[in-house]
N, C-alpha and C positions, 0 to 999 in steps of 0.2 A: 226628879219633874224637870222639862226642858225647857225653854226662854228663847224666844225669839231676840233677834239681837236688838230690835227695836223697841222689846221690856226694861232690858237691861242698861244698868247705869253705870257707863264711861268711867274709867276706873285707870284709867293712865297716863291724864290730867296734858299738858303743852308738849312736843316736839321741841327738840333742841335750835330750830328753825325761828322759833318763837319767844328764845330765850337771850338776854343780852347776854353776851361776855359779860363777864366782871374782874377775870385776872388781867396781868399783866402779861406782856409780851405778845409776839405776832403766832404765837402757839395754837390758837383755832384757824386760823388762818393758814396755817399751813397743814391743819389737818383734816379742811375742808378742800382743801386743794389737792391735799394726796387721791384721799376717797374718792373726789372725780376724776384723775387722771384715765386717760383714757392707752393702756399698753398698746404700741405699738409692737410690739416682739413676736405674737402670734399670728402677726400679717406678713410679719419682716420672714420668719420662720418658712411661713408656705412659698412666699415669693421665693428663697432660696431651694425650696424643694422641686419646684416646678422648673427653674432656670438651671438644676441640677442633673433635670430629669431628658429635659428638652435639649440643653447641650451632650447627654447620655446619648441620645441619638445618633447624633453627627459622627462623622466619620471619622473627624479629630481626634486623638486620645487626652490628646492636654485639656480640652477644655474641660468638662466635667472638673477634674481636679483642678482646674484653676477656680472656679467654680467655688468648690468646696476650699480653698487654700485663701481666697478673699472673703468671701461668704461667712465659715464659723467663724473666724476671727472677729467682723464684724457684729456676729450676734451677740459674742459675749461683751463686747464695749455696747452695744443698745442695752443686755442686761443689766449694767452696772447703774449704765446711765439714769435709764428707767428706775433704776430701785434706791435711787436719790430722790426721787422726783414722786417716789410714794412714802415713802417715808418724811415723818418730819421725828424733830430732836429737843429732848428736854434732859440736861441736866439738874441734878441734884447736887444741893452742899449743904445738908440740912445741919441744926446742932440744937443745942438747949431743949427748952422742953419742947419744944416741936417733934427734935428728932428723937426722943425718950417716948413721947404718943406714939411716933408712927411705927416707933419696932412694938409695941405693944398691941398697935393695931392690926399689922399683920400678921401678928404672932396669933390673932385672937380670931382675925379672918382664913384660916389655915382650918380649924374649923369648919366655918361654911364651906370649903375648898370638898368635904369629904364628908357632907352632908349625903344621908341618902334618896332626903328628898326636899327640892325648894323650888318653888313657883311664882312666877309672879301673877297678882291678880289681875286679869285683864276689864273685867264686868262684875258685877252683880245686882242680882235680884231680889226687893223681898217677897217672903213666902207668905200671902196672906189665905185666910179661908180654910174651908174643912177638907177641902177637894184637893187644893195645892199639898197639905201639911200630910193628908193619906199617901198620895202621890210619889211626896219626896223622903221618904224615911223620918215625916215629923223634925223635918228640918226649918231654920228660919228661915234660909236664905239660900240663892240659888248661885252657883260662882262660873263666870267663864277663866281658866287659866292656863297657861302654859308653864314648860319647867325652864329655868332658867340655871344657868353656868357659872358657879365659883372657881375664880384663877386668881394665880401671884403673881400674872403674865401678862405685858403688854400686849396688845395685838401687834401685827405685821408691819402697821401704819405707823405704831410711834416707838422711838428708837427710845432707850431711856438707859440710865447705872441706876436706878433704883428697883425694888420688886413693886408691883403696881396690884394693890386689892381691886378686884376687877369683878363685876355682878352684869352680864348680858343675854342677849335672847333675842333672837331674828334680828340680828346686826342692830340691835338696838343696846344700849350698855351706861351702867355707873362707870369710872376707872377714880379711885382714892388715891389724890397727890397730894404730898407734905402741905401742899398750898392752897390744893382745890378740888371742885368734885367736876372732873369731864365729863360731859353729857352726849350719849352718838344717840340719835336715832337717823339709820341707815348711813346716808354719803352725806348727813348735816352734824355740827357741832356743836358743841359751847362749851358755858362752867358754869358753875354755882359755886361762892364763897359760902364755907365749913359755917360762918357765923346766923347765914342765912335761912339753913336747913333745921327744919323740927323732924323729929326724929322720934317715937314711941315703939313700943313692942306691948302686947298681950298675948296673954294665954287664951285660945280660942280650940273650940271641939268640933271634928271636921268629921263628916260622916265621908266614909271614904269610900268613890266604884269604885277605883285602881286597884291593884295590888298595892299594899298598904309599903313604906318604906321601910328597909329592913333593921332602923335605931328609932323610928317609930314607938312610940309607947299609946295603945290602947289602951282605952280609958272605958266604957260601953259599948256592946251593938246595939244594933236595930233592924230593922227588914225595910226590905228593899217598899214593900206595898203594907201601910199601916191601917188599924182600923183608931176611931178616936180614943180608945184608950192607952193608945200606945204598942199595944201587942201585936201580933200581925194578922194581917185580911188574910182567911180564907177562900174569901173568893178568888182568890191568885192562885195557879198552880205550881206558876215558877216566881216565887218570892223569897228569894237568899239573901242571909242574915246577912250585914256588912257592919265592918268594923265603923265605933264611932275613935276616933284620934284624935290626942293633946298637939297641935301646933304650936310654932311662935308666930305671931300673925304682928309684920317688921311693918312700920309706915315713913314713909321719907318724904316731907311735904314740901316745898317753900312758896310764898306770898306770890310769885310770877306765875301758879301751873305745874312745877314739875309733882308728881307724884308716880312714886314706886311702891306698891303695897305689898309684898314677899309671905309666903307661907312657907317657914322651914316646919323641917319632918322632930326637930330639938328645941324642946321651947327652952330652954339654957345657953343654946347657942347662939338663939337670938337677940336675948337678952344680954348676952359681952358684947354681942357686937352693937347693940342700943345703944349702952354704957359706956365703952369704946367712943365710939363717934361725938355722943354728948358730951365728952370728957375734953375736946380735943383744947387747947390753950388759945387763950382770943389774944 
């Protein structure tokens, strides 16, 4: 069943611009500056090409050669300078319980990286009434979701000496560091302290309208259009049978409005992630 955007409740919470940073140091300001920096290199390269082109039309052979000799090293220097402007640096020396926890957390996150399917739930609507039940395959709710990417590599904006468990989509991301969680919303950044994060995980049955993930578990089937008894509605000539999958439903929230709801194709991986996050030493 299709819902208009106005019918669906937003599940994404507030963006980074509405979260007051809680971590120490200037890392957030560095990341904000790096994200918003406008690169000069493309314009400089275009200017150099045009200069060489104009010089090549002259009868003086050394002019285009001189432009290349001067311009190419200048572009290299500009690239190195702008590389520093486009990155923030965080160096960690972690020991004790936090080091042990972070190593275990990174190892658990590797299972998230290789999931066959993971999605962020952006909006949800409860299906009510007989008609809604019939045309939605008997579902309780309709959701709007987008695939997420899980990795252990920090984005190019962040230079660090550790693995960085990351969940991202559409230039929005959560980056899990030893001391805090970085929150990215496009060109804005903030962070939250682990002690302020509430994480829960449940197993949820989901009607899959797309190709099921390779590692998902199918627990039942339904039809796109059902009758009041749950069987296929014979009035529809095209009424495909749909798999019902069991997914891990992972929710990360804070009291000041952060909200990430993630469905994972393997419930046990989501449960391991939630347990590891909850067990961070205080």
